[in-house]
NUPA-420199 format. One record per residue (C-alpha): x, y, z negated; residue number from 1. Coordinates in nm, 4 decimals, m for minus. Each point is the difference from the previous one (the first is absolute). Layout:
N
> X_Y_Z_NUM
...
***
This chain:
359
> m1.0449_0.3079_m1.0240_1
> 0.1657_m0.3204_0.2343_2
> 0.3165_m0.1392_m0.1854_3
> 0.1020_m0.3588_0.0981_4
> 0.0257_m0.2375_m0.3113_5
> 0.2770_0.0374_m0.1566_6
> 0.3799_m0.0482_0.0924_7
> 0.3552_m0.1291_m0.2175_8
> 0.1558_0.3232_0.0145_9
> 0.3348_m0.2264_m0.0520_10
> m0.0638_m0.2255_0.3227_11
> m0.1162_0.3919_0.1590_12
> 0.3337_0.1091_m0.0304_13
> 0.1950_m0.2877_0.0972_14
> m0.1891_0.0356_0.3572_15
> 0.0680_0.3248_0.0313_16
> 0.3328_m0.0117_m0.0592_17
> 0.0514_m0.3034_0.2227_18
> m0.2557_0.2087_0.2840_19
> 0.3319_0.2825_m0.0152_20
> 0.2808_m0.2284_m0.0012_21
> m0.1363_m0.1847_0.3019_22
> 0.0387_0.3739_0.1667_23
> 0.3494_m0.0009_m0.1408_24
> 0.0142_0.1783_m0.3225_25
> 0.2298_m0.1101_m0.2751_26
> m0.1563_m0.2219_m0.2661_27
> 0.0832_0.2463_m0.2582_28
> m0.1687_0.2623_0.2135_29
> m0.2828_m0.1997_0.0851_30
> m0.0985_m0.0886_m0.3763_31
> 0.0374_0.3993_m0.0963_32
> m0.2328_0.0718_0.2686_33
> m0.2355_m0.3001_m0.1008_34
> m0.0057_0.1239_m0.3577_35
> m0.0549_0.3664_0.0915_36
> m0.3418_m0.1072_0.2160_37
> m0.1204_m0.3056_m0.2523_38
> 0.0400_0.2326_m0.3082_39
> m0.2139_0.2963_0.2069_40
> m0.2432_m0.2243_0.0411_41
> 0.0138_m0.1348_m0.3911_42
> m0.0208_0.3416_m0.1324_43
> m0.3160_0.0610_0.2113_44
> 0.1566_0.2173_0.2366_45
> m0.0573_m0.1948_0.3378_46
> m0.0178_0.2396_0.2332_47
> 0.4147_m0.0369_m0.0598_48
> m0.0026_m0.3730_m0.0378_49
> 0.0043_m0.2805_0.2411_50
> m0.2321_0.1178_0.2539_51
> 0.3294_0.1848_0.1196_52
> 0.1958_m0.3334_0.0997_53
> m0.0938_0.0246_0.3117_54
> 0.0956_0.3179_0.0829_55
> 0.3281_m0.0326_m0.1567_56
> 0.0197_m0.3333_0.2192_57
> m0.0819_0.2012_0.2917_58
> 0.2699_0.2829_m0.0430_59
> 0.2626_m0.2771_m0.0893_60
> m0.0487_m0.1485_0.2956_61
> m0.0261_0.3070_0.2419_62
> 0.3248_0.1025_m0.1846_63
> m0.1268_0.3750_m0.0575_64
> 0.0445_m0.1685_m0.3919_65
> 0.3537_m0.1974_m0.0423_66
> m0.0448_m0.3075_m0.1572_67
> 0.3604_0.0097_m0.1704_68
> 0.0279_0.3517_m0.1788_69
> 0.3790_0.1315_0.0259_70
> m0.0618_0.3486_m0.1757_71
> 0.3605_0.2700_0.0297_72
> 0.0533_0.2236_m0.2349_73
> m0.0298_0.3642_0.1289_74
> 0.1004_0.2358_m0.2802_75
> 0.0621_m0.0817_m0.4044_76
> 0.0472_0.3100_m0.2424_77
> 0.0027_m0.1012_m0.3839_78
> m0.3590_m0.0681_m0.0627_79
> m0.0980_0.0210_0.3610_80
> 0.0139_m0.2366_0.2800_81
> m0.0974_0.0141_0.3248_82
> m0.0713_m0.3334_0.2224_83
> m0.1003_m0.1171_0.4013_84
> m0.2365_m0.2831_m0.0327_85
> 0.0789_m0.0840_0.3943_86
> m0.3294_m0.1005_0.0582_87
> 0.0191_m0.2780_m0.2759_88
> m0.2852_m0.1651_m0.2140_89
> m0.1612_0.3515_m0.2246_90
> m0.0740_m0.2673_m0.3036_91
> 0.3918_m0.0934_0.0333_92
> 0.0728_0.3494_m0.0069_93
> m0.2142_0.1287_m0.2477_94
> 0.1179_m0.2729_m0.2327_95
> 0.3739_0.1349_0.0320_96
> m0.0332_0.3547_m0.0161_97
> m0.1818_m0.0209_m0.2985_98
> 0.2475_m0.2147_m0.2001_99
> 0.2511_0.2143_0.1714_100
> m0.1732_0.2400_m0.2052_101
> m0.0208_m0.0962_m0.3118_102
> 0.3527_m0.0902_0.0613_103
> 0.1079_0.3184_0.0192_104
> m0.2617_0.1325_m0.2575_105
> 0.1625_m0.2023_m0.2325_106
> 0.3638_0.1634_0.0578_107
> m0.1500_0.3592_0.0850_108
> m0.3319_0.0469_m0.1841_109
> m0.2185_0.0046_0.2629_110
> 0.0433_m0.1755_0.3680_111
> m0.1535_0.1095_0.3623_112
> 0.0171_m0.2438_0.3171_113
> m0.1086_0.1389_0.3065_114
> m0.0420_m0.2821_0.2741_115
> 0.0002_0.0753_0.3956_116
> m0.1547_m0.1625_0.2879_117
> m0.2085_m0.2287_m0.2072_118
> m0.3099_m0.2299_0.0396_119
> m0.3267_m0.0095_m0.1886_120
> 0.1183_m0.1335_m0.4372_121
> m0.3715_m0.1108_m0.0748_122
> m0.1109_0.0641_m0.3104_123
> 0.2067_0.3045_m0.1691_124
> m0.0568_m0.0687_m0.3632_125
> 0.1611_m0.3500_0.0420_126
> 0.3308_0.2338_0.0490_127
> m0.0496_0.2173_m0.2756_128
> m0.0416_m0.2783_m0.2131_129
> 0.2903_m0.0852_0.0633_130
> 0.1400_0.3286_m0.2115_131
> m0.2346_m0.0037_m0.2363_132
> 0.0556_m0.3749_m0.1560_133
> 0.3934_0.1152_0.0420_134
> m0.0720_0.2835_m0.2605_135
> m0.0557_0.2809_0.2689_136
> m0.2745_0.1757_0.1059_137
> m0.0330_m0.0797_0.3592_138
> m0.1396_0.2229_0.3270_139
> m0.0003_m0.0739_0.3304_140
> m0.1788_0.1514_0.3526_141
> m0.0251_m0.1191_0.3297_142
> m0.1233_0.1186_0.2819_143
> m0.2138_m0.1393_0.3087_144
> m0.1503_m0.0076_0.3142_145
> m0.2774_0.2910_0.0227_146
> m0.3167_m0.0784_m0.1843_147
> m0.1871_0.3043_m0.0176_148
> m0.0035_0.3818_0.1918_149
> 0.1552_0.2907_m0.1796_150
> m0.2437_0.2241_m0.2352_151
> m0.2249_0.1652_0.3044_152
> 0.1135_m0.2214_0.2395_153
> m0.1317_m0.2903_0.2565_154
> 0.2564_m0.2038_0.0909_155
> 0.1787_m0.2318_m0.2294_156
> 0.3356_0.1260_m0.0543_157
> 0.0964_m0.1018_m0.3900_158
> 0.0695_m0.3244_m0.1606_159
> m0.1533_m0.0782_m0.3400_160
> 0.3621_0.0196_m0.1392_161
> m0.0549_m0.2160_m0.3012_162
> 0.1843_0.0327_m0.3298_163
> 0.0458_m0.1784_m0.3607_164
> 0.1334_0.0804_m0.3452_165
> 0.0150_m0.2591_m0.2694_166
> 0.0838_m0.0167_m0.3455_167
> 0.1434_m0.2507_m0.2973_168
> m0.2930_0.0104_m0.2546_169
> 0.1152_m0.1936_m0.2532_170
> m0.2622_m0.3099_m0.1247_171
> m0.1927_0.0856_0.3375_172
> 0.0859_m0.0391_0.3327_173
> 0.1488_0.2396_0.1747_174
> m0.2353_0.3690_0.0898_175
> 0.0248_0.0307_0.3789_176
> m0.1658_0.1979_0.2274_177
> 0.0134_m0.0922_0.4038_178
> m0.2092_0.1888_0.2506_179
> m0.0646_0.1456_0.3455_180
> m0.0850_0.3465_0.0615_181
> m0.2729_m0.1305_0.2291_182
> m0.2869_m0.0603_m0.2102_183
> 0.0469_m0.3528_0.0569_184
> 0.2534_m0.2228_0.1505_185
> m0.0389_m0.1091_0.3329_186
> 0.0834_m0.3026_m0.0804_187
> m0.3435_0.0159_m0.1776_188
> m0.1665_0.0779_0.3420_189
> 0.1735_m0.2989_0.1407_190
> m0.1439_m0.2465_m0.2645_191
> m0.3475_0.1155_0.0120_192
> 0.0237_m0.0983_0.3748_193
> 0.1590_m0.3341_m0.0469_194
> m0.3084_m0.0327_m0.3077_195
> m0.2513_0.1094_0.2659_196
> m0.1180_0.3039_m0.2310_197
> m0.0704_0.3627_0.0587_198
> 0.1642_0.2498_m0.2204_199
> m0.1217_0.2651_m0.1690_200
> m0.0661_0.3151_0.1161_201
> 0.2470_0.2570_m0.0861_202
> 0.2955_m0.2203_0.0801_203
> 0.0358_0.0905_0.3686_204
> m0.1279_0.1978_0.3181_205
> 0.0252_m0.1326_0.3444_206
> 0.1693_0.0534_0.2861_207
> m0.2620_0.3101_0.0980_208
> 0.0344_0.1692_m0.4033_209
> m0.3280_m0.2092_m0.0749_210
> m0.0168_m0.1325_m0.4005_211
> 0.0028_m0.4124_0.1063_212
> m0.1218_m0.2951_m0.2145_213
> 0.1954_m0.2426_0.2759_214
> 0.3237_m0.0906_m0.0296_215
> 0.1150_m0.0582_0.3119_216
> m0.1188_0.3612_0.0861_217
> 0.1977_0.1427_m0.3337_218
> 0.2811_m0.2188_0.1775_219
> m0.0124_0.1996_0.3301_220
> m0.0738_0.3544_m0.1744_221
> 0.1651_0.1356_m0.3195_222
> 0.0298_m0.0794_m0.3616_223
> m0.1243_0.2601_m0.2497_224
> 0.2855_0.1827_m0.2255_225
> m0.0668_m0.0419_m0.3914_226
> m0.0872_0.3606_m0.1696_227
> m0.0592_0.1168_0.3528_228
> 0.2904_0.2569_0.1035_229
> 0.1436_m0.0731_m0.3374_230
> 0.0648_m0.3773_0.1444_231
> 0.0834_0.1341_0.3192_232
> 0.2870_0.1951_m0.1309_233
> 0.1368_m0.2310_m0.2376_234
> 0.0194_m0.2357_0.3078_235
> 0.2062_0.2150_0.1859_236
> 0.2328_0.0435_m0.3244_237
> 0.0331_m0.3874_m0.0089_238
> 0.0988_0.0315_0.3228_239
> 0.3284_0.2250_m0.0663_240
> 0.0969_m0.1725_m0.3038_241
> m0.0016_m0.2926_0.1975_242
> 0.0686_0.0814_0.3791_243
> 0.0950_0.3075_0.0637_244
> 0.2800_m0.0525_m0.3001_245
> 0.0933_m0.3179_0.0744_246
> 0.1041_0.0894_0.3714_247
> m0.2421_m0.2292_0.1629_248
> m0.3625_0.0221_0.1547_249
> m0.2873_0.2282_m0.1160_250
> m0.4075_0.1024_0.1740_251
> m0.0305_m0.1549_0.2873_252
> 0.2807_m0.1337_0.0489_253
> 0.0143_m0.3316_m0.2337_254
> m0.1508_m0.2866_0.0684_255
> m0.2507_m0.2553_m0.2135_256
> m0.0287_m0.3816_m0.0869_257
> m0.2816_m0.0301_0.2066_258
> 0.1968_0.0773_0.3431_259
> 0.2154_m0.3507_0.1079_260
> 0.2460_0.2417_0.2262_261
> 0.1027_0.3213_m0.0864_262
> 0.2927_0.0153_m0.2632_263
> m0.1501_0.2026_m0.3045_264
> 0.2948_0.2286_m0.0878_265
> m0.1873_0.0750_m0.3672_266
> 0.1900_0.1383_m0.2892_267
> 0.0048_m0.0739_m0.3754_268
> 0.1163_0.1743_m0.2912_269
> 0.0838_m0.1833_m0.3301_270
> 0.0647_0.1055_m0.3372_271
> 0.0596_m0.1038_m0.3368_272
> 0.0241_0.2033_m0.3025_273
> 0.2402_m0.1532_m0.3263_274
> m0.2202_0.0149_m0.3133_275
> 0.2726_m0.0272_m0.2549_276
> 0.1731_0.3035_0.1789_277
> m0.3221_0.1937_m0.1461_278
> m0.0482_m0.1638_m0.2990_279
> m0.0102_m0.3503_m0.1421_280
> m0.2371_m0.2494_0.1992_281
> m0.1312_m0.1459_m0.3198_282
> m0.1374_0.3462_m0.0756_283
> m0.1153_0.0580_0.3248_284
> m0.1703_m0.3151_0.0205_285
> m0.1862_0.0554_m0.3219_286
> m0.1222_0.3507_0.0965_287
> m0.1564_m0.1460_0.3626_288
> m0.1334_m0.2979_m0.2418_289
> m0.1810_0.2820_m0.1785_290
> m0.0961_0.2115_0.2937_291
> m0.1753_m0.3094_0.1144_292
> m0.2311_m0.0788_m0.3214_293
> m0.1114_0.3779_0.0109_294
> m0.1415_m0.0700_0.3531_295
> m0.1350_m0.3082_m0.0846_296
> m0.1826_0.1418_m0.3380_297
> m0.2167_0.2730_0.2361_298
> m0.3424_m0.1073_m0.0098_299
> m0.0946_m0.1871_0.3743_300
> m0.2179_0.2411_0.1899_301
> m0.3824_m0.1754_0.0935_302
> 0.0947_m0.2908_0.2461_303
> 0.3562_m0.0867_m0.1269_304
> 0.0837_m0.3089_m0.1492_305
> 0.3216_0.1621_m0.1411_306
> 0.2925_0.2270_0.0190_307
> 0.3066_m0.0787_0.2249_308
> 0.3697_0.1370_m0.0027_309
> 0.1898_m0.0168_0.3662_310
> 0.0742_m0.3220_0.0425_311
> m0.1915_m0.2149_m0.1709_312
> m0.2743_m0.1126_0.2360_313
> 0.2740_m0.1504_0.1750_314
> 0.1286_m0.1835_m0.2567_315
> m0.2914_m0.1158_m0.0740_316
> m0.1058_m0.1425_0.3532_317
> 0.3287_m0.1427_0.0060_318
> m0.0551_m0.2528_m0.3076_319
> m0.3132_m0.0488_0.1275_320
> 0.1076_m0.1088_0.3594_321
> 0.2736_m0.1817_m0.1234_322
> m0.1944_m0.2192_m0.1916_323
> m0.2897_m0.0344_0.2248_324
> 0.1600_0.0479_0.3433_325
> m0.0242_0.2814_0.2584_326
> m0.3447_0.0065_0.2059_327
> 0.0944_0.1428_0.3594_328
> m0.2063_0.1579_0.2772_329
> m0.0988_m0.2750_0.1913_330
> 0.1269_0.1806_0.3072_331
> 0.3208_0.0228_m0.1811_332
> 0.0674_m0.3748_0.0006_333
> m0.1986_m0.0791_0.3048_334
> 0.3353_0.3200_0.1009_335
> 0.2117_m0.1990_m0.2009_336
> m0.1024_m0.3863_0.1700_337
> 0.0413_0.1555_0.3245_338
> 0.3885_0.0834_m0.0462_339
> 0.0542_m0.2963_m0.1751_340
> m0.1316_m0.2081_0.2860_341
> 0.2372_0.1803_0.1997_342
> 0.3226_m0.0266_m0.2324_343
> m0.0584_m0.3698_m0.0244_344
> m0.0938_0.0270_m0.3919_345
> m0.2904_m0.1086_m0.0137_346
> 0.0186_m0.2047_m0.3037_347
> 0.1862_0.2763_m0.1749_348
> m0.2765_0.1967_m0.0234_349
> m0.1765_m0.1009_m0.3281_350
> m0.3711_m0.0695_0.0133_351
> m0.2742_0.1468_m0.2422_352
> m0.0944_m0.1998_m0.2449_353
> m0.3001_m0.0113_m0.2469_354
> m0.0203_0.2804_m0.1783_355
> m0.0629_m0.2235_m0.3463_356
> 0.3895_m0.0938_0.0817_357
> 0.2895_0.1942_m0.1441_358
> 0.3838_0.0200_0.0821_359
***
């Protein structure tokens, strides 16, 4: 796997934030978006990490995504809130919506916030973990631009529409699920292209409907759903929760971060469930600890080193990458360098360091 020498994640986040500030984003919002992107890399999900920075910058430059996020309330009813994102920054809207859901969950036992007219918000687990760390179970879903064909079709019309659930796990890092409904997130195909690597068979088909290992052909074609017709059906229902319920766009009317000009129109749903409204939080966490212990006590199959609970690998990757630095794809570093030159921020872009150095 082609990768650069390690880069300081703290310095990288400072550079990303500076790049967004240069496009008119307020300092706090720029820092949040930078943190979400670098955090995705720290978790090992480079498909949703800093490689997306130039895409977001292009959308800010075109005006498709507004640098200053100014949401408007549409409806409020006890545990429920509906927000118009007014084409603001997806991560800023997502963080605010999940915090609002947590606030309402503390008052009503559950909180649900629907967001319309938003933009791509990066890694879904970043926001469900806000709920888990607040003693809640968090859920979020979002729709996206078309990535797969309807089951039995040949033309892509359905987004991969990812969703996430997170829960506190006592003495362990939170239990967390974050998945797209395609066999792989589209960003991983872009990452493979950046690395100059083929993709595995079974990830995608080309525009003619033939299986392909060429990431460029996959981008022009269709990503395959997880579990065949099941992944397609789940993705449609996530579009109902995210787009239709919010009064936002859905199916082919949604535009993704890969396009610099059109407004996105994507929608989200955030739910927080206050565990203490159901049972004592500590008792819940103790049971999750027991659940994790039972999972990890299962004898590994041949070729497996150990059993991991959902979210554990990301927690381990985070600790290692903070210790050793981030290794990014060379093309990603090239793109960041190009953006730095364009914005006059070359001095702010951190230089790769010797692998033996610690941060």
